[in-house]
N, C-alpha and C positions, 0 to 999 in steps of 0.2 A: 146697072139697072137704071132705067129712066122712068120718069113720072110725067103725067100731063097736068099742067096747072092752067086754070082759067084766069085770065086777066081781062080788064076792059079793053075795048078797041083803042081808046085814047092812050092807055098805058102801053099797049103793044106798039103803037106808032112811035111813041117816044123812045121805047126800047130799040126799035129798028133804027131810028136816026142815031141814037147813042152808040149802038153796036157798029154802025157804019163808020162813025168817027174813030172808034177803037179798032176797026178792021177785024171784028169778030162776028160770029153769028149771034142771034138773040139768045139762044140757049146758053151759050158760053158766057155772055154778058150777065144774064140773070143768075147763073150758078156762081159766078165770081162775086156778084153783089151780095148774094146770100152768105157765102163764105166770109167775105170781108166784114159784113155786119156782125156775124156770129163771133168772129175773132175779136172785133172791137168791143163787143159787149163782155166777152170773157176777160179781156185785158182790163176793161173798166172795173169789172167785178173784183178781179185780183188786186188791183190798186186800191180800191175802196176798202177791201177787207184788211189791208195793212195800215190804213190810216186811222189815227185816233178819232173817236167820235167828237163832233163839235159840241161844246158845252158853254153855256152863258155863265156858268159858275166862275170861270176864270177871266171873265170879261169885265173891265171897268169902263163904264160909259163916260164919255167926255161931256162936260157941261158946255152948253152953248153960251156965248157971250150975252150977258144981260138976262139970262134965264133965271126966273124966280125958283125958290125951293119947290113950290107947288108944281110948276111946269116941269121941272126936272123929275120929280117923283111920278107925275102922270106919264111922262115919256118913258121912264124906267119901268113902270108897271106894264107897259106893252110887251115886255120881254119875260114876264113872269108867267 
């Protein structure tokens, strides 16, 4: 089954040039781009779901040389 998709003339011209470089037609190029993007997002989602969430609770901020206690506390408060 195929569908008709409207894109701007500029985007179509870019797609034509890109398809010619890849030696495919525009429809094949666009279908491959959509599939590739969907697979990328799915993979990214899978990877992100297995990673621990970032937390500042386990982060110890380094003091800058010559930094006063007040400056250090003010900078640290930016992360609270």
